N, C-alpha and C positions, 0 to 999 in steps of 0.2 A: 349431569348435574341435576339434582331434585329440583322441582319446582318450589320457589322460595315459599315458606309457610305464611307469609302475608298475602301472596297471591293465592295460595290454595285455600286459605281462611276465607278471602274475598269470594272466591267460587262457590265454597261450600255454604257460605251464609249470604249468598246474593240475593235471594228471596226475602229474608228477613232485613238485610240492609236496605233493599229497595222500598220496603214498607215501612222502615224508620225514616228513610230519607222523604218518602212521600208525606209521612205524618207531619214531619219537621217542616217540610216546606209548606204545608197546609197552615201550620202555625205561623210561619213567617208571613205568608200571604195575609192572614188575618190581620196580624200585627201591622203590616204595612198598610191595611186598609183603615185601620182604626184612626191615624191622624187626619186623614181626608174626611172621615165620618164625622170626627169631632168638629173639624173646622167648619164643615158645612151646617152641623147643628148649632154651632156658636153664632155663625151668620143668621140663621133663622130666628133664634133666639133674640139677637140684637135688633132684627128688623121687626119684631112684634107683629109678625105677619104669618097667616096660615098655620094655627095651633096644630091642626092634624099632621101636617108635614112635618112640624117640630117633634110631635109625638112619634112618629114613624122613624125619624132619624134617630130619636134617643133610643128607641127600641133596637134599631140597627146596632147603635154602639154597644148596647148591653149584650146583643147576640155575638157580636164580634169578639168583646172581651171574653165571654163564655167560651167560645171556640179557642181562643189563644190558651185559657186555662185547660180545656179538655185535650188539646194537643200536647201541651206539656206533660199532662199526665200520662198520655198514650206513648209519648217518647221515653218517658222514664221507665216506663214497664217494657217497651219492647226493647231499650237498650240492656236492661238487666238479663232479660230472657236470651237475647243474642249473645251477649258476653258470655253468659254461662254455658250455653250449648257450644258455643265456638271452642272456648277454652277446653271443655270436656273432649270434644272432637279432637283438637290438637294435641291433647295430653295422650289419648289413646293411639294417635299416630306416632307421637314420639316414643312411646313406650314399645310398640310394636317394632319400630325401627331399631331401637337399641337393643331389643332381644333378637332381631333377625340379623342385626351385625355380630352378635356372638362375642367371643373375647375380644374382638377388634376394638370394641368400645372401651374397655378398660386401657388398652394401649395408647388411646389418644386423649382421653378424658379421665379425671379423677371422679371417685365416687360423689363427692361433695358438688362439684362442678355439674354433674349429670342430673343431680337432684335439684340443683337451682334452675336448671334450664328447663326441667321437666314440670316445675311447679310455679315459682315466681315469674320466670320468663315467659313461660307459655301463658299464664294468666294475663300478663300484659299484652303479649302478641295476640291472644285471642279478642283483644278490644278493637282491633284494627279496622274491622268492617264498620262498627259502630262510629269509631272515630273519623273515619273517612265520611261516611254519612253525615255525621253531625258538623264536620267541617265544611262540607258543601253547603248544607243548610245554613250554616253561619256566614258564609260568604254571600250566600243568596239574599239575606237580609240587608246588608249594606249596600250591595249592587242595586236591588230593588228600591232602596231608599233614595239612591242617587238618581235613578230613574224618575222615580216620583217627585223628586225635588226638581228635576228639570220640567216635569208637566206642570208643576205649580208655578214655576217661574224659571226660564232658562239662566237668567243672570245668577240666581242663588245656586244653581248647579256649577255654575262656572267658577263662582267664589270657593265653593267646596272643593273642586278638582284642582285648585291650585296647590292645596296641600296633600292630595292624594299621594303623589309620589314619595313624599316622606313616609307616609303610612306603610307602602309597599316595601320601602328600603327596610323600615324597622321590622316587618315581619320576617324578611328574608335573612337579615342577621340574627334574629332569634332562632330561626330554624337551623341556620349552620352551627351556631354556638351550642344549642340545646342537644342536637344530635350526638356530637362529640362527648359532651358531658355525661349524658345519659349512659352512654356505651361504657365510659369508664367507671361510672357508679356501679353499673350491673357486674362489670369484672371485679370490682372490689368486693362485691356481694359473695361471689363465687370464692373468692381467696379467703374468706372467713368461713365458708360452708364446709370446705375439704378438711381443715383441721379440727373443726367442731365434730364432723363425721367420724373422724379418727379417735378424737378423745371420747366420744360416747361408747364406741367400739371397745375400747381400751380403759373404761372406766374402772376396773379392778385393779389393773396394773397402776394407774395414776393414783388410785387411793392407798395402795400398798406402799408405793414409793414416797407418797407425801408430796408430790409434785403438782398439787392443784394450782398454786399460784404461777408456776413456771408455764404450765399447759393453758392456763387463762391468758397469761401474757402471748403465748404463741398463737392462740385462736385470734386474740383481738389486735395482733399486730397490724393487720390491714386496716383496723378501725379509724385511725386517723385520716388515711386515704379516702376511706368511705365518707368521712365527715367532711373533708375539704370538697370531694365532689358534689355531695349533697349541699353544702353552702353556695357553692358555685352555681348549682343548678337554680337555687332559690335567688341568687345574686342576679343570674341572667333573667329569670322571670320578673324580678322585681324592677330591674333596670327597664326592661321592655314596658312594664306597665306604668313606671314613673313617667318615660319619655312620652308613651301615649297620653298619660294624664295631663302632661303639658301641652301637648299638641292639639289634643281633641277639643278642650275648652276654647283654644284660639280659633279654631275652625267654626265652631258653633257660634263664638260671638261674632265672628265676620259674617256668617249667613244671617244671623238676626239683626246685625247692624244694617247690612245691605237691604234685607227685608223690611226693616223699619223705614228705610228712606224710600223704598217702592211703595210701602203704605202711605207715607206722607204725600207721595205724587199721586195717589189715587191709582196705582196699578195693581195693587194687591188689598185684599180685604182683611179684615181682623182674623176671620177664620183661615184665611190661606197663609198668613203669618204664623198662626198657631200650627197648623200643619207643617209648615217648612221648618219651625224650629224642632218639632218632633222628628222629621225625617232627617234633619241634620244630626240628631242624637243616635238614631238608628244607622245612618250612613257612617258614622265615626264609632261603631261597636268595636273597637280594637281589642278591648279586654276580652269579649267573648270569642273573638277569633284567636287571641294569643292562648286562652284556654285550651280550645279544640285543637289548635296547632301543637302545643305541649303534650297532649294526650296522644296525638297522631306520632310525634316524634319518639315518645317513650315506647309506644307499640311497635314502632318499625325497628328501633334499637334492640328491642327484646326479640323481634322476629329474626332479626340477623343472627342471634345467638341460638336461637333454636335451629335455624337453617343449618347450622354446624353439625347438629344431630342427626338431621334428616339427609345430610348429605353422607352418612355413613353407608358405605356399600352393604347391602344385605349379602348373607351367604347364598351363592347361586347353586342351585340343584339341577340335576338332570331329571330324567323321566325312566331310567332303566331299573329293573328289578334284579335281585340277586338270584343267580341259579342255585340249585340244590349244590352243597358243597361243604367240606369240612372246617371252613374258615382260614384258608391259606391267605397269609397276609405277605405282600411283597412291596417293598421299596426299590425303586430302579432310578439311580442317579439324583437323588434328592438333595437339593440344596436348599437353604432358608437364610434370608438376610433380615438381621434386625439391628436398627439403629446404625445402619450403613457398613455393618459387619457381617462376614458369613459365618453364622453359627454352626449350620450342617453343611458338610462339604461333600457332595457326590456320594451319598450314602446309599449302598446296595446291601438289601437284606431281605432274606427270606425266612418266614416262620411257618413251617409245615402246619397244616390243619390239626388241631387237637394236640398241639404241643405247646410247651411253655418256654419262654425265653425271657431271661433277666437280662436288663441293661444296667451296666455299671459304667462308672466314670467318675473323675474329680468333679468337684463344684464348678459350673460354668463349662462344662463339656458339651452341653446341649441335650442332656437326658429328657428332661421336660418337655424340650420343643419337639423332640422325636416322638415323644408319646402323644403330644398333641397332633402331629402330623398324621400319625399312624391312625388315629380315630377322626380325622377331619376335624378338629378344633382349630386348625390352622392349616393353611394351604402352602405347599411348596412354592419357592419362586421357580425352581426348575426342577424336572422329574415328574414321576408319577407313583401313586400309591394305588394298590389295587387289593381287592378281597375277593378271593375265589375268582380271580382273572378280571373283574370288573373294576375299571377305575372309580376311585371313591367319589370325585366330582361329577361322575355321569349318573350316580344313584340319586333316586328321588329321596326326599326327607324322610318319609316313613320308613322306607327300605334302610337307608343308611343308619337311623337311630334305633331301629330295631334289631339291627345285627350287631352294633357295638355298645358295650357297657363300660363305663368308667367309675373308678374310685380314685379319690384325692387326697392330699395330706390332709388339707383342711376343708372337709366336706361342708357345704352349705345344706342344711336340712329343711326341707319344704313340706308343708301338709298340715293338718290340724293335730294330728296323734302321731305317736310312735310308729303304729302300724302303716299309717299314711306315709311317713319318711321312708320307710324300709321299701315299700311298694310304689314309691312315686315315679321311678323310671319304668315300672311295668303295671298300669293302672288295672289290668285285669287279673293281677296276682290274688289268688285265694289266701285265705288266713294260714292255711297249711304251708303253703308255699313261703309266707312271710315268716313263719316261725322257723322253717327249715333253713332259710337263708340267715336268720338271726343266729341260729345254733351254730352254722359254719363259721360265722364271724365272731363267734364266742360273745355274742351280746344277748342270748336268751336269758342268761341268769341274772344280770343286774335289770333287764326290763321287767321281769317277773316280781323284782321287788319294789318296782315303782308303785305308786297308790293304785293306779288301775291298770297296770301291766301294759299290754300293747294299745290300749285305748287312752293312756295317760296323754293329756294335751302336751304338745312340744313346749308350749310357752311356760309350763309349771314343771318341766321335767329337769332335775338337777343333774346335768350331764357335765363329766369331765371331759378334757380333750380326748383322752383315749376312748371314752365311751362314744363320744360323738363319732369318732373315727371307725370305731367298730359298726356304728349305725350306718355309715357311709359304705363300708365294706359289705355289709349285709344288703344294701340297697343294689350293690353291683351284682352280688350272688343272685338276687331275686330277678335280675334282668335275664331274658331269655335269649339274648343274642348268641352268635357264634364267636365273637371275639371279645375279650375281657382285658381292659388295659387299667393297670393299677399304677399311679403316678405317686410314688412314695407314699402309698396309702397305709402303711403298718409302722410310720416311724414314732407314733405316740404310743405304741403298745409296748408293755413289758415283754421280756424275753420269752416267758413261757407261753402267754397269749399269742405273741407273734409266731412262735413256732407252730402252735394248733391252727391258728389261721392260715399260715403258709401251706402246712400240710393240706389243709382242705382246698386251697386254692390249686395247689399242684396235682392233686389226686382225687378230688371229689366235686368237680365242676361239670360233669355232664359231657366230657369230651369236647368242651370249648377250647378254642386257642387262646393262650394267655400271654400277655407281655406285660412284664412287671419292672418298674424302675427300683432298683435295689441299693441299698446303702448298706446292708448287713451282708457278711460273708454267709451266714447260716441261709439267708434267703436265696442268694445266688446258687448254693450248693444244692438247693432242691430242685431248681429248674433244669429243664432237659439240656438247654444250651445257654451260653452267657455270650452277649455282644459287648465288648470291651470298647468304650466310646472314649475316645481322646482326641481333643482339638477338633471336635466336629466330625471326625472320620471313625469308621470302625478299624480300630487297630488289630482286633483278634476276634474270631468266633469260634467258640469251642466249649466243652463241658467244664464246669468250675474245676474239676479236679486236675484238669490239665493245665488250665491257665495259672493255677495256684502254685505252680512250679517257678513262674516267671516273677522275679522280685519287684518290677514295675506294677504287676497286677496286685500283687499283696500290698504294695504302698498305697493302692487306692483306699483300700478299707483301714488301713493305718490312719490314713489323713481323716477318713470320716469318724474314726473314733477319738481323735483329738478333741 
């Protein structure tokens, strides 16, 4: 279990939080000294004696008030700096963990939920160090005021302490109710974020279908729940404030009343009564404590949500390097379970180095999962996958990713320009290699027609689905690894383009081993061997021309064409 983000944030910002706490405590100490100084000054003024002492105490009061103002300013500055730095640190940590976990993130969280946790929740969780420091300082002021009240007159402290249990019970009830409400509020935020992310990604489809109203209703479906929890949060805070507003004046009135009696009996001076009345106000500073406690409750509720991302197990890599080899891929006894069901069942498969293997099968037979396991985008629950005799989980990250290239059905294109997108998996790729890869993927023609050719920014390149898929293929061709895996990466291509790309894939890839998820008979026919996947098992392994004699095999492609 990963250390909670709240604990980690506290460790990371311990120095800043300590400085903030020290500044705030200094401000509290100055604020606690002010009533005593004012009381002493008042007594001197009423006594009409020793004008120099009166002047000195007046200056002391002014200095103390200036110190309070300075500490407040420093507290505000330190809080902003610490919150910003802690949030940035936490977001970097979250993003690293999300990327380190790989495809497992998408299996547990929706895109919108991840975005909310890495943005809003991280910002709230990042305030925990300052919230803790502020709460400690906020508690120090009432406790110090109670002590000062006792030093002024023990009877006055006793009167105040009679109502203290009610104040403590009020704070505990607020913390319990607030934590549950804030957690539910943040969950409702995530429920809105995911459909909103889907709608932004599918804006063209929504506009074409004229379903803006329907999608708006779907996105805002959780809004009433968000509103309900938001109103409940305000209700809880308002109720706590109202209860405090009723209790605190009673305590202050009782302290002043007893102080008046003590004054009449000659046991207190006027200055002592003034100080006691001010200490009673500070000791009953429940409003400040409620605000600090509310901020801490929000921060810890958000930290609990970011912890779920930090608990994602990162992909573990070994330390071995690959020996020189042709790229022989082997799966031995591979089984994979998803959603409680075994999708791949005891798969044994060997792809000799430098050959091509097409994997075919009906929808749901486990083809894409086999492709993921073959390149270690997923780990098998049982069995082992080796490349040139080395288990993939024993390879270090650099060796593994340098050896295996991928192309997907819906490629995500990264980089600033078209050339960057093609060379993304091979940063050292020179322009000639990028263009050769584009030609092999039949992308060179349309890239040259773009405003700036290969230097055209991706953000302004008007790419169709087929063109984006060809750039994804070019990226895979530019990869210099010994194993190339294509997961339905030609599905958006027209028949002629698909034939050219497949021809380049099967015969002009520099001797690399190729594993292709095929949905078209023509693609399977160009491969050296075909693995017929059925129900998570290899039903047959043979050249396409041999398997084509089997009615069940032909039915696979008939189903795909429907």
